[in-house]
C-alpha positions in Angstrom: -40.9 -7.5 -88.0 -37.1 -7.7 -88.2 -35.1 -5.0 -90.0 -32.0 -6.0 -92.0 -29.4 -3.3 -92.0 -26.1 -2.8 -93.8 -22.8 -4.1 -92.5 -20.2 -1.4 -92.6 -16.9 -0.9 -90.8 -17.4 -4.1 -88.8 -20.9 -3.5 -87.4 -24.5 -3.0 -88.3 -25.1 0.3 -90.1 -28.5 1.9 -90.6 -27.4 4.6 -93.1 -29.2 7.7 -94.2 -32.0 6.3 -96.3 -35.6 5.8 -95.1 -36.4 3.5 -98.0 -37.1 -0.1 -97.3 -37.7 -3.3 -99.2 -39.8 -6.3 -98.3 -38.3 -9.8 -97.8 -40.7 -12.8 -98.1 -40.7 -16.4 -97.2 -41.4 -17.9 -100.7 -42.9 -21.0 -99.3 -45.6 -19.2 -97.3 -45.9 -16.1 -99.4 -45.7 -14.1 -96.1 -43.4 -11.1 -95.5 -40.8 -12.0 -92.9 -38.6 -8.9 -92.7 -37.7 -5.5 -94.1 -34.4 -4.5 -95.6 -33.0 -1.0 -95.7 -32.4 0.2 -99.2 -29.3 2.3 -99.2 -28.7 5.7 -100.8 -25.9 7.1 -102.9 -24.6 8.8 -99.8 -24.5 5.5 -97.9 -22.5 3.9 -100.7 -20.1 6.8 -100.9 -19.6 6.9 -97.2 -18.8 3.2 -97.2 -16.3 3.6 -100.0 -14.4 6.2 -97.9 -14.3 3.7 -95.1 -13.1 0.9 -97.4 -10.5 3.1 -99.0 -8.9 3.8 -95.6 -9.1 0.1 -94.6 -7.3 -0.8 -97.8 -4.2 1.1 -96.9 -3.4 -1.2 -93.9 -4.9 -4.4 -95.2 -3.0 -4.3 -98.5 0.3 -3.9 -96.6 -0.3 -7.1 -94.7 1.7 -10.1 -95.9 -0.3 -12.6 -98.0 0.3 -15.2 -95.4 -1.5 -13.1 -92.7 -4.4 -12.6 -95.1 -4.5 -16.4 -95.8 -4.8 -17.1 -92.0 -7.9 -15.0 -91.8 -9.4 -17.1 -94.7 -8.5 -20.3 -92.9 -10.4 -19.1 -89.8 -13.3 -17.9 -92.0 -13.4 -21.4 -93.5 -13.7 -22.9 -90.1 -16.5 -20.6 -89.0 -18.5 -21.3 -92.2 -18.3 -25.0 -91.5 -19.3 -24.5 -87.9 -22.3 -22.3 -88.9 -23.3 -24.1 -92.1 -26.6 -25.3 -90.9 -27.7 -21.8 -89.8 -26.5 -20.3 -93.1 -28.4 -22.9 -95.1 -31.6 -22.3 -93.2 -31.2 -18.5 -93.9 -30.9 -19.4 -97.6 -34.0 -21.6 -97.5 -36.1 -19.0 -95.6 -35.5 -16.2 -98.1 -34.8 -17.9 -101.4 -36.9 -21.1 -101.0 -34.6 -23.7 -102.5 -34.5 -27.1 -100.7 -32.2 -27.4 -97.7 -29.7 -29.9 -99.3 -29.4 -27.7 -102.3 -28.7 -24.7 -100.1 -26.0 -26.7 -98.3 -24.5 -27.7 -101.6 -24.4 -24.1 -102.9 -22.7 -23.1 -99.7 -20.1 -25.8 -100.2 -19.3 -24.5 -103.7 -18.8 -21.1 -102.1 -16.6 -22.6 -99.4 -14.4 -24.1 -102.0 -13.5 -20.7 -103.2 -12.5 -19.7 -99.6 -10.4 -22.8 -99.5 -8.7 -21.8 -102.8 -8.1 -18.3 -101.4 -6.3 -19.8 -98.4 -3.5 -20.5 -100.9 -3.1 -16.9 -101.9 0.6 -16.7 -100.9 1.4 -19.3 -103.6 -0.8 -17.6 -106.2 0.7 -14.1 -105.7 4.2 -15.2 -106.4 5.6 -13.4 -109.3 8.2 -14.3 -112.0 11.9 -13.5 -112.0 14.4 -13.6 -114.8 18.1 -13.1 -114.0 20.3 -11.4 -116.6 17.6 -10.4 -119.2 20.5 -8.2 -120.3 24.1 -7.8 -119.1 23.8 -7.5 -115.3 20.1 -6.6 -115.7 17.4 -8.5 -113.9 13.7 -8.4 -114.4 10.7 -9.5 -112.3 7.0 -9.2 -112.1 4.7 -8.8 -109.1 0.9 -8.7 -108.6 -0.5 -5.9 -106.4 -4.1 -5.3 -105.2 -6.3 -2.7 -107.0 -7.9 -0.9 -104.1 -11.7 -0.8 -103.3 -13.6 -3.5 -105.3 -17.4 -4.1 -105.4 -19.7 -7.0 -106.1 -23.3 -6.9 -107.3 -24.9 -10.3 -106.8 -28.2 -12.0 -107.7 -30.9 -13.6 -105.6 -30.5 -17.2 -106.7 -27.3 -17.9 -104.8 -27.1 -15.6 -101.8 -24.0 -17.4 -100.4 -22.2 -19.0 -103.3 -22.0 -16.1 -105.8 -20.8 -13.5 -103.2 -18.2 -16.1 -102.1 -17.0 -16.3 -105.7 -16.1 -12.7 -105.3 -15.1 -11.2 -102.0 -12.8 -14.0 -100.6 -10.6 -13.7 -103.8 -10.6 -9.9 -103.7 -9.8 -9.7 -100.0 -7.1 -12.4 -100.1 -5.4 -10.5 -102.9 -5.3 -7.4 -100.6 -8.3 -5.4 -101.7 -11.2 -4.0 -99.6 -14.6 -5.0 -100.8 -18.2 -3.6 -100.9 -21.0 -6.2 -101.6 -24.4 -5.2 -102.9 -26.5 -8.4 -102.5 -29.9 -8.9 -103.9 -32.5 -7.1 -101.8 -34.8 -10.1 -102.1 -32.6 -12.3 -99.8 -30.0 -10.2 -98.1 -29.6 -11.9 -94.7 -27.0 -14.4 -95.8 -24.6 -11.7 -96.9 -24.9 -10.0 -93.6 -24.1 -13.3 -91.8 -21.1 -14.0 -93.9 -19.7 -10.5 -93.2 -20.2 -11.1 -89.5 -18.3 -14.4 -89.7 -15.4 -12.9 -91.6 -15.2 -10.1 -89.0 -15.1 -12.8 -86.3 -12.3 -14.5 -88.3 -10.1 -11.5 -87.7 -10.7 -9.4 -90.8 -10.1 -5.7 -89.9 -13.1 -3.4 -89.9 -13.9 -1.8 -93.2 -12.3 -4.4 -95.4 -15.6 -6.2 -96.2 -18.8 -4.1 -96.2 -22.4 -5.0 -97.2 -24.6 -2.2 -98.5 -28.1 -3.3 -99.4 -30.1 -1.5 -102.0 -31.5 -1.3 -105.5 -30.6 0.6 -108.7 -29.6 3.7 -106.7 -26.8 1.9 -105.0 -25.8 0.0 -108.2 -25.5 3.3 -110.0 -23.5 4.8 -107.1 -21.1 1.9 -107.4 -20.7 2.5 -111.1 -20.1 6.2 -110.7 -17.8 6.3 -107.7 -14.3 7.0 -108.9 -12.6 5.3 -105.9 -14.1 1.9 -106.8 -11.5 0.2 -109.0 -13.3 -3.0 -110.1 -16.9 -4.3 -110.3 -18.0 -7.9 -110.4 -21.6 -8.8 -111.4 -23.8 -11.8 -111.9 -27.4 -11.4 -113.2 -29.4 -11.0 -116.4 -27.8 -10.1 -119.7 -29.5 -6.7 -120.1 -28.2 -5.6 -116.7 -24.8 -7.2 -117.2 -24.5 -5.1 -120.4 -25.5 -2.0 -118.5 -23.0 -2.8 -115.7 -20.2 -3.4 -118.2 -20.8 -0.3 -120.3 -21.2 2.1 -117.4 -18.3 0.6 -115.3 -16.0 0.8 -118.4 -17.2 4.4 -119.1 -16.1 5.3 -115.6 -12.7 3.5 -116.2 -13.3 0.5 -113.9 -12.2 -3.0 -114.4 -15.3 -5.1 -114.8 -16.5 -8.7 -115.1 -20.2 -9.0 -115.8 -21.8 -12.4 -116.1 -25.2 -12.4 -117.8 -28.0 -14.8 -118.7 -28.0 -18.3 -120.2 -29.9 -20.8 -122.2 -28.0 -23.9 -121.5 -28.5 -26.9 -123.9 -28.1 -30.5 -123.1 -27.4 -32.5 -126.3 -28.7 -36.1 -125.9 -27.2 -38.4 -128.5 -28.9 -41.7 -129.6 -26.0 -43.8 -128.2 -26.1 -42.3 -124.7 -27.1 -44.0 -121.4 -30.6 -42.6 -121.5 -31.4 -43.1 -117.8 -28.2 -41.2 -116.9 -29.2 -38.4 -119.3 -32.8 -38.2 -117.9 -31.6 -38.2 -114.3 -29.1 -35.5 -115.2 -31.7 -33.4 -116.9 -34.1 -33.7 -114.0 -31.6 -32.3 -111.5 -30.3 -29.7 -113.9 -33.6 -28.4 -115.2 -35.7 -28.6 -112.0 -33.2 -28.3 -109.2 -33.5 -24.9 -107.4 -36.8 -24.5 -109.4 -34.7 -23.7 -112.5 -33.4 -20.5 -110.8 -29.8 -21.2 -111.8 -27.6 -19.6 -114.5 -26.4 -23.1 -115.1 -29.8 -24.7 -115.3 -30.3 -26.9 -118.3 -33.4 -25.4 -120.0 -33.1 -27.0 -123.4 -32.7 -30.7 -124.2 -31.7 -31.3 -127.8 -32.9 -34.8 -128.8 -30.7 -36.1 -131.6 -31.9 -38.6 -134.2 -34.5 -41.1 -133.1 -34.1 -40.7 -129.3 -36.6 -38.0 -128.9 -39.8 -40.0 -128.2 -38.0 -42.2 -125.6 -36.4 -39.2 -124.0 -39.7 -37.3 -123.6 -41.5 -40.4 -122.4 -39.0 -41.0 -119.6 -38.8 -37.3 -118.7 -42.5 -36.8 -118.5 -43.0 -39.7 -116.1 -40.4 -38.2 -113.7 -41.6 -34.6 -114.0 -45.2 -35.7 -113.2 -44.1 -37.1 -109.9 -41.6 -34.4 -109.0 -41.9 -33.7 -105.3 -42.6 -29.9 -104.9 -42.8 -28.4 -101.4 -41.2 -26.1 -98.8 -37.4 -26.2 -98.7 -37.1 -27.5 -95.1 -39.3 -30.6 -95.9 -36.9 -33.5 -96.4 -39.2 -35.0 -99.0 -39.1 -31.9 -101.2 -37.1 -32.1 -104.5 -38.0 -28.6 -105.6 -39.1 -25.5 -103.7 -41.0 -22.4 -104.7 -39.9 -19.5 -106.8 -38.4 -16.4 -105.2 -41.3 -13.9 -105.5 -44.9 -13.7 -106.6 -43.8 -11.5 -109.5 -41.3 -14.1 -110.8 -43.9 -16.8 -110.4 -46.3 -14.8 -112.7 -43.4 -14.3 -115.2 -42.6 -18.0 -115.4 -46.3 -18.9 -115.8 -46.5 -16.3 -118.5 -43.7 -18.0 -120.4 -45.6 -21.3 -120.3 -48.6 -19.5 -121.7 -46.5 -18.1 -124.5 -45.1 -21.6 -125.3 -48.6 -23.0 -125.7 -49.6 -20.1 -127.9 -46.5 -20.5 -130.0 -47.5 -24.1 -130.8 -45.1 -26.1 -128.6 -46.6 -29.3 -127.1 -47.0 -28.9 -123.3 -46.4 -32.5 -122.1 -46.4 -31.7 -118.4 -48.2 -28.6 -117.1 -47.3 -27.4 -113.6 -49.0 -24.1 -113.6 -51.9 -25.0 -111.4 -50.0 -26.6 -108.6 -51.5 -25.9 -105.2 -50.0 -27.2 -101.9 -52.3 -27.7 -98.8 -51.2 -25.3 -96.1 -49.0 -23.3 -98.6 -51.7 -21.9 -100.8 -50.0 -18.4 -100.7 -46.6 -19.8 -101.5 -44.9 -19.0 -104.8 -45.1 -22.6 -106.1 -45.2 -24.0 -109.6 -44.8 -27.5 -110.7 -42.3 -28.8 -113.3 -43.2 -28.0 -116.9 -42.1 -29.9 -119.9 -42.4 -28.8 -123.6 -41.8 -31.0 -126.7 -41.4 -30.0 -130.3 -40.0 -26.6 -129.4 -38.7 -24.7 -132.4 -35.7 -22.3 -132.5 -37.8 -19.3 -133.4 -40.0 -19.6 -130.3 -39.6 -17.2 -127.4 -39.4 -20.1 -124.9 -36.4 -21.3 -126.8 -34.6 -18.0 -127.3 -35.2 -16.3 -123.9 -34.1 -17.2 -120.4 -37.1 -18.2 -118.4 -35.3 -18.8 -115.1 -37.9 -21.3 -113.9 -38.7 -25.1 -113.9 -39.5 -25.2 -117.6 -37.6 -27.7 -119.9 -37.9 -27.5 -123.7 -37.2 -30.4 -125.9 -35.9 -29.6 -129.4 -35.5 -32.2 -132.1 -32.4 -32.4 -134.2 -31.8 -34.8 -137.0 -28.0 -35.3 -136.4 -25.0 -34.1 -134.4 -24.2 -31.3 -136.8 -27.6 -29.8 -136.5 -27.6 -30.1 -132.7 -24.1 -28.4 -132.6 -25.3 -25.6 -134.9 -28.3 -24.9 -132.6 -26.0 -24.4 -129.7 -23.5 -22.3 -131.6 -26.2 -20.1 -133.1 -27.8 -19.1 -129.8 -26.9 -15.7 -128.4 -26.0 -17.2 -125.0 -22.9 -19.3 -124.4 -22.8 -20.0 -120.7 -22.9 -23.8 -120.2 -23.7 -26.9 -122.3 -23.6 -30.6 -122.0 -23.5 -33.7 -124.2 -24.6 -37.2 -123.2 -22.9 -39.8 -125.4 -20.8 -42.9 -125.4 -18.9 -41.8 -128.5 -15.5 -40.4 -127.6 -15.0 -38.8 -131.0 -18.3 -37.0 -130.8 -17.5 -35.8 -127.3 -14.1 -34.6 -128.3 -15.4 -32.8 -131.4 -18.2 -31.2 -129.4 -15.9 -29.9 -126.6 -13.5 -28.5 -129.2 -15.9 -26.8 -131.6 -18.8 -25.7 -129.4 -18.9 -22.0 -128.7 -19.7 -22.1 -125.0 -17.6 -21.2 -122.0 -18.3 -24.3 -119.8 -18.8 -27.8 -121.3 -19.9 -31.0 -119.7 -19.5 -34.5 -121.2 -22.0 -36.8 -119.5 -22.1 -34.1 -116.8 -25.4 -32.2 -116.5 -24.1 -29.0 -114.7 -20.5 -28.3 -115.7 -19.6 -25.8 -113.0 -15.9 -25.7 -112.7 -14.2 -26.3 -109.3 -12.8 -23.3 -107.5 -9.2 -23.9 -108.7 -10.5 -23.4 -112.3 -12.6 -20.4 -113.4 -16.3 -19.8 -114.1 -17.6 -17.9 -117.0 -19.4 -18.0 -120.3 -19.0 -16.8 -123.9 -21.0 -14.5 -126.2 -23.8 -12.6 -124.4 -23.3 -14.6 -121.2 -20.2 -12.7 -120.2 -19.1 -9.0 -120.6 -15.5 -8.5 -119.8 -12.3 -10.3 -120.4 -11.9 -12.6 -117.4 -13.9 -15.3 -115.8 -14.7 -15.6 -112.0 -12.7 -17.1 -109.2 -9.8 -19.5 -109.6 -6.7 -18.2 -111.5 -8.7 -15.7 -113.5 -10.0 -14.3 -110.2 -6.5 -13.6 -109.0 -5.7 -11.9 -112.3 -8.9 -9.8 -112.1 -8.4 -8.6 -108.6 -4.7 -7.7 -109.0 -2.6 -5.5 -111.4 0.7 -6.6 -112.8 3.9 -4.6 -112.2 7.2 -5.5 -113.9 10.5 -4.2 -112.6 13.7 -4.1 -114.6 16.9 -3.4 -112.5 20.6 -2.8 -112.9 23.1 -2.0 -110.1 26.0 -0.2 -111.7 29.5 -1.2 -110.5 30.7 2.4 -110.3 31.4 2.9 -114.0 29.1 5.7 -115.2 27.7 5.4 -118.7 26.8 8.2 -121.0 23.1 9.2 -121.5 21.2 7.1 -124.1 18.4 8.7 -126.3 17.2 5.7 -128.1 14.8 2.9 -127.1 16.7 0.7 -124.7 17.5 -2.8 -125.9 19.2 -5.6 -124.0 22.7 -6.4 -125.1 
């Protein structure tokens, strides 16, 4: 059985820990490999290496750092098939979805290639008599990222390319459930010419996470995961005086207006609710049927959910793969049980799906609830599985209030032909990312990704311009070169004359 190690200082690193985790193939249910779970000592040793690497890397011109990113982009494209297969083997999502998620990560690398332009400061001549002032952005030092299982390529690539292009060194703690992809990305970035110690991968569980939060030499922490853990990361990182962005959970609504193109809305919901088996922070898990469109929406949805092609990720006919682990499968099944007990109408029940030859795989079929109420747990809580709840709302105002009253504010969509409704919705809705006739409104890399309310802890969103601001600190210089005339000391607050 293969053993997945850390990647530290440009090479494989076993570390000092004897603890190991199990890595499964979700389609077969069989264990494929083991991963070393690092210790606090492993993390602290890696920080020392990254701190030393930062000294020389941060001194390199941004143009040289950009050239490494250009080479990294080329290597990702050349190895995209291998990376996608790694994602499928350990996460379970279908191959084309894996390729798509890799592409969305690659777009951030492409954005990072333009770092010389983004690090340009501002200059003002003569802010006062013969006084000039300018601002520059400088890197922070050692940064760290803690990433979830659902996007083993994309989410890490939202973090480390931006941090490294800005001149920082970086330590990545990927999910121990699917760690191979991060190791491969680190290898490719090393091959692209990144100096040893600038990007390091330390596998682990809570022990490594806590070590990241406690280590005084780590200046900033990026996190994506559930809301309780995001809050924990935010509080503890801030307590230890670190900069932090912690993206939490979601309960993304899709508001379906009576005037919409219903086929377009249904197709959008199918991909957004059941793609990647619902294991997306941007998954649409609530459809809000407005007015009299509810019955038609449920009828069209149920027919498509019933014939959803569920199978192993490398099967070209599969539209949805398995869940990540047996434990998560039982959790999602449990939520469906709860929904039935709460009185929601289970229109399509995928709990008993069995696939010949994959009986031990972590599969569940698509599930569809109707007549879900806002006080039900299946409405309030993030399920993170292929479970779509339909809630009925009498009008636009009630639908908007449902969205705004929910504790999460990650993503939301509205399907309508009414421009006034769309404009009002996008302006008044209390959510960080909004789609109009777009089911999954994930911003492109040159914008920034992040939610509102309990979907984000911290001040800045991820990648794009916000990413540059997060991974740099601002310095402003005010300068005067005297012409030989010495002035007397001044003991009041200086003002520009």
